[in-house]
C-alpha positions in Angstrom: -21.7 -8.1 20.9 -23.8 -9.7 18.2 -22.9 -9.3 14.5 -25.7 -6.8 13.7 -24.8 -4.6 16.6 -21.1 -4.7 15.8 -21.8 -3.8 12.2 -24.0 -0.9 13.2 -21.4 0.4 15.6 -18.7 0.1 12.9 -20.8 2.1 10.4 -21.6 4.7 13.0 -17.9 5.1 13.6 -17.2 5.7 9.9 -20.1 8.1 9.7 -18.8 10.0 12.7 -15.5 10.5 10.9 -17.2 11.5 7.6 -19.5 14.0 9.3 -16.6 15.8 10.8 -15.4 16.3 7.3 -18.9 16.9 5.7 -17.9 19.9 3.6 -14.5 21.3 2.8 -15.4 24.8 3.9 -16.6 23.5 7.3 -13.3 21.9 8.2 -10.1 23.6 9.5 -8.0 22.3 6.7 -5.0 23.7 4.6 -7.2 24.2 1.5 -4.9 26.9 0.3 -1.8 24.7 0.1 -0.8 23.6 -3.4 -0.5 19.9 -2.3 -3.8 19.7 -0.5 -6.2 18.9 -3.3 -4.0 16.2 -4.9 -2.6 14.3 -1.9 -4.2 11.0 -1.3 -1.9 10.4 1.6 -2.8 13.6 3.5 -5.4 15.6 1.6 -8.7 15.8 -0.2 -8.8 12.7 -2.4 -9.1 10.4 0.6 -11.9 12.4 2.1 -13.7 12.3 -1.3 -13.3 8.5 -1.4 -14.8 8.1 2.1 -17.9 10.2 1.1 -18.2 8.2 -2.2 -18.2 4.9 -0.2 -20.9 6.2 2.1 -23.0 7.3 -0.8 -22.5 4.0 -2.5 -23.8 2.2 0.6 -26.8 4.6 0.8 -25.7 6.0 4.1 -25.0 9.6 3.1 -25.9 11.8 0.1 -23.6 11.8 -3.0 -23.7 15.6 -2.8 -21.0 15.6 -0.2 -18.8 13.4 -2.4 -19.3 15.8 -5.2 -18.3 18.8 -3.1 -15.0 17.1 -2.2 -14.4 16.0 -5.8 -14.8 19.6 -6.9 -12.0 20.5 -4.5 -9.9 17.5 -5.8 -10.2 18.5 -9.4 -10.5 22.2 -9.0 -6.9 23.2 -9.4 -4.0 22.3 -11.7 -2.8 18.7 -11.1 0.9 17.8 -10.9 2.1 15.3 -13.6 5.4 13.8 -14.4 8.2 12.3 -12.3 7.3 13.9 -9.0 3.9 12.1 -8.8 3.1 8.7 -7.4 0.2 6.6 -6.4 -0.5 8.9 -3.5 0.1 12.3 -5.1 -0.6 14.2 -8.2 -2.4 12.9 -11.3 -2.7 9.2 -10.1 -4.2 10.3 -6.7 -6.7 12.6 -8.3 -7.5 10.0 -10.9 -8.1 7.4 -8.3 -10.7 9.6 -6.5 -12.5 10.5 -9.7 -12.4 6.9 -11.0 -14.0 5.8 -7.7 -16.9 8.2 -8.3 -17.3 7.0 -11.8 -17.4 3.4 -10.6 -20.3 4.3 -8.2 -22.0 6.5 -10.8 -21.4 4.9 -14.2 -21.3 7.4 -17.0 -20.3 10.4 -14.9 -17.0 12.2 -14.5 -15.8 11.0 -17.9 -14.6 14.4 -19.1 -12.5 14.8 -15.9 -11.2 11.3 -15.8 -10.2 10.7 -19.4 -7.3 13.2 -19.6 -6.0 12.2 -16.1 -6.0 8.5 -17.1 -4.0 9.4 -20.3 -1.6 11.4 -18.2 -1.0 8.6 -15.7 -0.3 6.1 -18.5 2.0 8.5 -20.3 3.9 9.3 -17.1 4.2 5.6 -16.3 5.7 4.9 -19.7 8.1 7.8 -19.3 9.2 6.6 -15.8 9.7 3.1 -17.1 11.9 4.5 -19.9 13.9 6.3 -17.3 14.3 3.2 -15.2 15.5 1.2 -18.2 18.1 3.8 -19.0 19.3 3.7 -15.4 19.5 -0.1 -15.6 21.3 0.0 -18.9 23.9 2.1 -17.3 24.4 -0.5 -14.5 23.4 1.9 -11.8 21.3 1.3 -8.7 17.9 2.9 -8.2 16.5 5.3 -5.7 13.5 4.1 -3.8 11.2 6.6 -5.5 11.8 4.8 -8.7 10.1 1.6 -7.7 8.2 1.9 -4.3 4.5 2.0 -3.5 4.4 5.6 -2.2 6.2 7.4 -5.0 7.3 4.8 -7.6 6.3 2.3 -10.2 4.7 -0.1 -7.8 2.2 2.6 -6.7 1.5 3.7 -10.3 1.0 0.0 -11.1 -1.5 -0.3 -8.3 -3.6 2.3 -10.0 -3.2 0.9 -13.4 -4.0 -2.7 -12.3 -7.3 -1.6 -10.9 -8.3 1.1 -13.4 -6.4 0.5 -16.6 -5.3 -3.1 -16.7 -5.9 -3.5 -20.4 -3.5 -0.6 -21.5 0.2 -0.8 -22.4 1.3 1.1 -19.3 0.7 -1.6 -16.8 2.7 -4.2 -18.8 5.5 -1.6 -19.2 5.6 -1.2 -15.4 5.6 -4.9 -14.8 8.5 -5.3 -17.3 10.6 -2.7 -15.5 9.9 -4.4 -12.1 10.8 -7.8 -13.5 14.1 -6.3 -14.6 14.5 -4.7 -11.1 14.7 -8.2 -9.7 17.9 -9.0 -11.6 21.0 -8.7 -9.5 23.5 -5.9 -10.1 27.3 -6.0 -9.7 28.6 -2.9 -8.0 32.4 -2.6 -7.3 32.7 -6.3 -7.8 29.9 -7.1 -5.3 26.6 -8.6 -6.4 23.6 -6.8 -4.9 19.8 -7.1 -5.4 18.6 -4.9 -8.2 16.5 -2.9 -5.8 19.4 -2.0 -3.5 19.6 1.7 -3.1 22.7 3.7 -2.3 20.8 6.1 0.0 19.3 5.6 3.5 15.6 5.1 4.1 15.0 8.8 3.9 16.1 8.8 0.3 19.2 10.8 1.2 22.8 9.6 1.6 23.3 9.0 5.3 26.3 8.1 7.4 24.3 5.4 9.1 23.9 3.6 5.8 27.3 3.6 4.1 26.9 1.8 0.9 23.1 2.2 1.0 20.5 -0.3 2.2 18.0 -3.0 1.2 14.4 -2.1 2.2 11.8 -4.8 3.0 8.7 -2.6 3.5 5.5 -2.6 1.6 5.4 1.2 1.4 9.1 1.9 0.5 10.8 -1.4 -0.1 10.7 -4.5 -2.4 7.5 -5.8 -0.9 5.5 -3.3 -3.0 6.9 -4.5 -6.4 6.4 -8.1 -5.2 2.7 -7.5 -4.3 2.1 -5.8 -7.7 3.8 -8.5 -9.7 2.0 -11.2 -7.8 -1.4 -9.7 -8.1 -1.0 -9.2 -11.8 0.2 -12.8 -12.1 -3.0 -14.0 -10.3 -5.1 -12.0 -12.8 -3.3 -13.5 -15.8 -1.6 -10.2 -16.7 2.0 -11.2 -17.4 5.2 -10.2 -19.1 8.3 -12.3 -19.7 10.1 -13.3 -16.6 7.4 -12.2 -14.2 7.0 -15.5 -12.3 10.8 -15.8 -12.0 10.9 -12.2 -10.6 8.3 -13.1 -8.0 10.3 -16.2 -7.0 13.6 -14.2 -6.8 12.1 -11.6 -4.5 10.5 -14.3 -2.3 13.8 -16.1 -2.0 15.5 -12.9 -0.8 12.7 -12.4 1.8 13.0 -16.0 2.8 16.8 -15.6 3.3 16.2 -12.7 5.8 13.2 -14.1 7.6 13.7 -14.0 11.4 12.3 -17.0 13.2 11.8 -15.3 16.6 10.1 -16.9 19.6 6.9 -14.9 18.8 6.8 -16.0 15.2 8.2 -15.1 11.8 9.5 -11.6 11.4 11.5 -9.5 8.9 13.8 -6.6 9.5 12.7 -3.2 8.2 16.0 -2.8 6.3 19.6 -4.0 6.1 22.8 -2.2 5.6 25.6 -3.1 3.1 27.7 -4.5 5.9 24.8 -6.6 7.2 24.2 -7.9 3.8 27.8 -9.0 3.6 28.2 -10.5 7.1 24.7 -11.2 8.4 25.6 -10.4 12.0 23.5 -12.1 14.7 21.7 -8.9 15.7 20.0 -8.6 12.4 18.4 -12.0 13.1 16.6 -10.3 16.0 16.0 -6.8 14.8 12.5 -7.4 13.5 11.1 -8.8 16.7 10.8 -5.4 18.4 9.3 -3.4 15.5 5.7 -2.5 15.1 3.9 -4.8 12.6 2.6 -2.1 10.4 1.5 -1.8 6.7 4.3 0.6 5.8 7.3 -1.3 7.1 6.4 -4.1 9.4 5.8 -7.8 9.3 2.1 -7.5 8.6 2.6 -5.7 5.3 5.5 -8.0 4.2 3.5 -11.1 5.2 0.6 -10.0 3.0 2.9 -9.4 0.0 4.3 -12.9 0.5 0.8 -14.2 0.9 -0.2 -12.8 -2.5 3.0 -14.2 -4.0 2.2 -17.6 -2.6 -1.3 -17.5 -4.0 0.1 -16.5 -7.4 2.7 -19.3 -7.4 0.2 -21.9 -5.9 2.8 -22.4 -3.1 0.9 -23.9 -0.2 4.0 -24.0 2.1 4.8 -20.3 1.6 1.1 -19.4 2.0 1.1 -21.1 5.4 4.3 -19.3 6.4 2.7 -16.0 5.4 -0.5 -16.6 7.2 1.3 -17.7 10.4 3.6 -14.7 10.2 0.6 -12.3 9.9 -1.3 -14.0 12.8 1.7 -14.0 15.0 2.6 -10.4 14.2 -0.8 -9.0 15.2 -1.2 -11.2 18.3 2.3 -10.8 19.8 2.1 -8.6 22.8 5.6 -7.3 22.3 4.8 -5.9 18.9 1.3 -4.8 19.8 2.7 -2.5 22.5 4.4 -0.6 19.7 1.1 0.1 17.9 -0.1 3.5 19.2 -2.6 4.9 16.8 -5.6 4.1 14.6 -4.0 4.9 11.2 -3.8 2.8 8.0 -0.1 3.5 7.6 1.2 2.2 10.9 -1.8 1.7 13.2 -4.7 -0.6 13.9 -6.8 0.3 10.9 -4.1 -0.9 8.6 -3.6 -4.1 10.4 -7.4 -4.7 10.4 -7.5 -4.2 6.6 -4.6 -6.4 5.9 -5.9 -9.3 8.0 -9.4 -8.9 6.5 -8.0 -9.1 3.0 -5.8 -12.1 3.9 -8.9 -13.8 5.3 -10.7 -13.6 2.0 -7.8 -15.6 0.4 -7.3 -18.1 3.2 -9.3 -21.3 3.8 -10.4 -23.3 6.8 -9.3 -22.4 10.3 -6.8 -19.8 9.1 -9.7 -17.8 7.4 -11.8 -17.9 10.6 -8.8 -16.8 12.7 -7.9 -13.9 10.4 -11.5 -12.7 10.2 -11.7 -12.7 14.0 -8.4 -10.8 14.3 -9.6 -8.3 11.7 -12.7 -7.6 13.8 -10.6 -7.3 17.0 -8.1 -5.0 15.4 -10.8 -2.7 14.1 -12.3 -2.5 17.6 -8.9 -1.4 18.8 -8.7 1.2 16.1 -12.1 2.6 17.3 -10.7 2.8 20.8 -7.9 5.2 19.6 -8.4 8.9 19.1 -9.5 9.8 15.6 -6.5 11.2 13.9 -6.3 15.0 13.5 -5.3 14.9 9.8 -7.9 14.1 7.2 -5.9 11.9 4.7 -5.8 8.2 3.9 -2.4 7.0 5.2 -2.2 8.7 8.6 -5.5 10.5 8.8 -9.1 10.2 9.7 -10.3 9.3 6.1 -8.2 6.2 6.1 -9.6 5.0 9.4 -13.2 5.7 8.3 -12.6 3.8 5.0 -11.2 0.8 6.9 -14.2 0.8 9.2 -16.8 0.9 6.5 -14.9 -1.7 4.5 -15.4 -4.1 7.4 -19.2 -4.0 6.7 -19.5 -3.5 3.0 -17.0 -4.3 0.2 -15.4 -1.1 -1.1 -17.3 0.1 -4.2 -14.3 2.3 -5.3 -11.6 -0.3 -4.7 -9.8 2.3 -2.6 -7.6 -0.2 -0.7 -5.9 -1.3 -3.9 -3.7 1.7 -3.3 -2.2 -0.2 -0.4 -1.3 -3.2 -2.7 -3.0 -5.6 -0.3 -5.7 -6.7 -2.7 
């Protein structure tokens, strides 16, 4: 297939998805649910972003985007500690900011109070995190992760409000998160959480766990700290925090026959004894954005670029390539989604290709194209949202042809 035909096919795929979600009233969607209009992960903001991108590319009218933005902003928006990058004020603000980027001068009255709310909430959550650290306690994942925590809030702030005080406050809290904590005489990483991966205390995780993932683990804070460092947005100790997190990831890297891998998470006992099975547990996990090697490798890639560390950059690129080409891992990828499917892998490899050079860049670009082809071969997800739904797949497809005008994929902390 020649390049022009491939691009036309990819755009047609994105348009097919968007046309299924042309108007809110035409779709069989839970529009009466209180979470629907403000969930970037599962609801209307992601659909709005897809229509904004199509309008920016001149493919579909902006009227559709406006219809969806009306839904997004048409009900009270959740603020405070229960929000995150994918829900509530930050999610709604991201969709409206995307529209304002495409149509400068518009949506100011809707965006301004949301932006102030996001910044205020970020400061409040940073203050809460510092009080927790002052008390010598360990965090919950929702304090710092990409989906619900400071990393996700920072992802919004870095793209849409990088000159304000809130971003630097978030960076400062994440720098402090990288400091070790002594609990019952045992030194643990500052991001160790006493719950299981569900966020609840679980018998399977006595003493809690250390989480590696980009969605819920320490790779999210690493990616944010690294990206801010690359842009010259720094606070005291930021470079050292990036190095500390990288060293921890290095210490748990699995050098499997198929390439470099990382476990999804480790238990307290595993952290103490490093049993042999941990050294193989990442080789049979899907290489997804949310938890897998692809997401972790991209976070390390960004860190290597920020630190000008060519050796680590090579390791990250090799890990990403091997993760998406290993047949054992590919067999575990079963859908098209951004969160844990082919669209997410395609977007990660495409973003990594823009930062790679020479043969690695060529290889990653080819893999991104192949992975997107595999995404198109999967059924379009039933849900409409960004993470596991149709909007995310459509956005990834369109981004393969034209650079996102809204910067929507910054929510994933891969760019």
